[in-house]
N, C-alpha and C positions, 0 to 999 in steps of 0.2 A: 268605670263604664264610659264609653264614648257617647257623646250627646248627639252626634250626627245621625245615627240610625233612627232617632225619634223625631227628626225634622222632616217636614213635608209641606207642600203647598196648601193653602186654604183660601178659598174665594170669600171675600168680604160679604158677598151676597148671601152666603149661607149662615151668617151670624145674625140671630134674632136681635132686634133693637127694642123689644118690649115684650111683655108677657102675653100668652094666649089666654083667652077667656072661655070658659072657666079654667082655672089653673090645671086641674087634673085632666084636661083635654089635650095636654101637651103630648107630642109623639114620644114613644118609648121604644127603644131597640132592645129586644130581649135576646140575650146571648147565653143560651144554656150550654150544655156539654157539646152539642154539635148544632151547626146552622145558625141563622140569624132570622128573627121574626119581628115584623113591624106590628106594634101595638100602641096603646095610649096608656098614660099613667093610671087612669082609673081601672085598668085591667089588673093592677097589682095584686089585689086580694086573691084572684084566681091563680096567680103564679106562685104564691107562697103557700105555706103549710100551717095548719093549726099548731100553736106552740112556738112559732117563730117570734122573734123579738126585733122590732125596729128601734134603732138607736138614733135619735135626732140631736142636732146641735141647737141649743136654745139661746145662743148669743143674739144680740140685737145690734144692728148697724147704727152707728152714731153719725151725725152729719159732720164728718171729720175734716172736710176741706174748708179752709179759712182763707179769705182774701182781706188784706189789710195794707197798712203803710209802715214804712221805716221812718226813723227820726228825721232823715233828710227829705222825706216826702215821696220817695219812690215806692212803687207797688211791691207787695210781698205776697206770696202764696204759700201756705203751710198745709201739709197733710199729716195729721196726727197718726202715729203708729201704735203707741202703747202707753197705757197709764202707768206711771212710775210711782204714783201716790202723792198725796199732799199737794195737789194742784200742779204737779210736774208731769210733763208728757214728752216722750220721745217723738220726734217729728222729722219729716223731710221738708225743707223750706227752700224757696228760690226767690231771687237769684242766689244760689248757694255761696258764691264767692263773697257776697256782701254780708253774709250772716256771721257776725262776730260776737263772742261772749261779752256780755255787758250791755249789748244793744237792747233797746226796748221796741217791741212791735205793738202796733195798735190795730185792733179789729173792732168792728161795730159791736159795742157792748162788752168787749173783753180786751184785756191787755196782757202782755207777757214779756218777761225778760229772757234773753238767751243766756241760760246758765252754763252751757257747755256746748262744745262742738266736737264731734267724734271723727275718727279717722275715715269712716265710710261716708262722711258728708252729712250725716244726720245731726240734729241739734236737740238739746234738752231745753224745752220751754217751761218756764215757771210762771203760771198764770196767777191772776189776781184773786182767784177763788178756786174752790175744789168741791168734790162730792156732788150732791144733787144740785147745788147752786151753779156749779160749773156746767153740768149737763143741761140744765134749764137755759142757761145763756147760750150754750152751743146749739140748742134746738132753734133758737131765734136767729143765730148768726151764721151757722155753718151750712154747708151743702153736702149732699150725699156723694161720696167719692166713687162714682161709677168706674168700672174698668175701661181702659182706653178703647176697647173694641165695641163699646156701646155708645153711640152718638159722640164719639171722640172724648168720652169721659164727662160730657156736659149733662148735668142732671136738671130735671124740671120738677115741679111741685108734685107730680104723680109718683115720683120715685120715693117719696117719703113713706109711702105705703107699699108700692109695687116691689120695692127692694127689701122687704121684710118678710120673713117666713111666718107661718101660722103659729110657730112655737117661740118666736122671739120674745124674750123677757129680761135678759141680762145685758145691759149696755156695755159695749166695749169693742165691737168689730168695726173695721174700716171697709169690709167687704162682706157680702151675704154668703152664708153657707148654701149655695144656690140649689143643690139637690132638694132642699126642703121647700123651695118656692112652689113646687108642683102639688103640694098637698092642700086639701080643702076639708072643711068639717064633714061633708058628705063622704069623702073618701075615708076619713078616719073612722066614721061610723061603720062603714063597710068592713074595714079592717077588724074592728072589734067584733062584729057579727061573725067574721070568719075565724075568730079565735086567735087573732094575731095581736100580740101585746106591744106596748111602746114604752120607751124609757128615754131619759134625757141626759145629755152631758153638755158641758160648756167648753168651747174653744174660741177665744176671741181672735178672729182672723185679722192678720196684719197685712201691711202693704206688700210684703214679700210675695204674697199670692199672685201679684200682677207681674212679678219679675221673671223674664225668661232666663234660661240657662245660657250664659254667654261664653262659657269656657268649653273647650273640646272634651275635657275629661271631667266627669261629674264629681270626682273626688276633690276637685278644686272649687266646687260651687259651695257658697256659704248660705245656709238657711237662716232666716231671722227667727228668733225664738218667739213663741206665742204662749200665752197663759191659758191653762185649761184646768178643768175639774171634773172628776167622776164621782158622783154621790154614792154613798153606801147602798142606797136603794137600787141604783142602776147596776152596781156590781153584783148585788144579790139576784137581780132579774137576769143578768147575763149567765150567772151560774146555773140557773134553772131553765134556761131557754133551750128549745130544740135546735134552732140555728140563730145566729146573730147576723142581722142585716144592717149594715152601716148605711145611713142615709147621708151620703156625701163623703168626700175625701177628708173633710175636717174631723168628722166623727171617727172615721177609720184611723186617721193618724193618731188621734188621742188614745183610742183603745189599744192600738198596737204599741204606743209608747209605754203604757202601763204594763202590758203583757210581756214586754221584753225582760222584765226583772222578776217575773213570777206570776202566780194566779191573779185574776182580776180582783181589784180591791178599790176601796175609796182612795182617792188620790187628788192632789192639787199641786200645781207648780208650772214650770215652763218646759216646753218641748221644742226641739229643733230637728226632730226626726226627718230624715230624707230617705224616702223609700224608692228604690230602683230595682230592676230585674235581678232576681237572685235572693231577694228578701224572703225570710221565713215568716209567714203570717200565723199568728197564734190566737188571735181574738175574734176575727171576723170571718164569717162563712160566705156572705153575699154582700154585694155593693151596688147601690143605686147612685149613679153619678151622671153629671152632664158630660157632653163632649168637651174636650179640652184642646187648647192651642198646641200646635206642634212645638217641640223643643221646650216644653214647660215641665216643671217638676210634677205637676198633676198628671200630665200624660204619662210620664215615667212611672208614677205610682200605679196607674191603671194598667199599664203594660206589665208591671210586676205582678199585679193581682190576677189578671186574666190571660196574660201571654201577649207578646208583642205582635205576633202574626195575626192573632184573633182581633186585636185592636186595629191593625192596619186594614183587615177585611171589613171591620165595622165602619 
């Protein structure tokens, strides 16, 4: 597929720089079979049906941006991408040219050795601690890695809570599953009253979610793998649901990854699924998602799900 058809202009003035309050007062564009309708997120219970199932991503954003120093005293910035286990993390670090295997990086309260450097410029950092001790130190040292279109990627203290969903419980993401940010306890109670069920999955969102498609042919675009899990209880709920409503592209990508190889089931592992127009959806009936940047993999996914012309109209 050519990437140019999904490129278009976007005014920076249209990009929100913070959450609306309350969260479920955010504007919602309803795109049914025909037409477009302006609503707000708290209208959702009236747009769905009894027996529908909402599937949320329960990942939690970690403060994955670290500022530190190199042995010779120069500044270094690292963005953690993925937990490799035992205190080892895949990361992007800059200045990239100065990142050499064997070098030691010092951060406030943490230190790491560069264990490896990969062809794509990423590095494997081996920290001086792991598990809960590492996360505790990261909470004190790191910053929330906002996408570049929000205040230039510069986080403040409010983002520690503003950039987490109501469902966040499993540490591991460097970006929020943003569709879930619009839900409140009051909205969830209204969903339950309307007979709409909920279930959770986990997909730890990686830095690749920020990356635009830079090639003209999407067949040449490389997706970074992300770790995910579908619990058995969620697989069972999907099997008994009237319709499956994915809350966000991360939930959709994980469910469709599993469905590619058979019926929905308990699953865990890595996925690098790249959904473009022409994809056959097998798991998800409806999608709640935010607006996405032109020429992004997420816009391509939404165009595949709802149709490119409908998305251009929206």
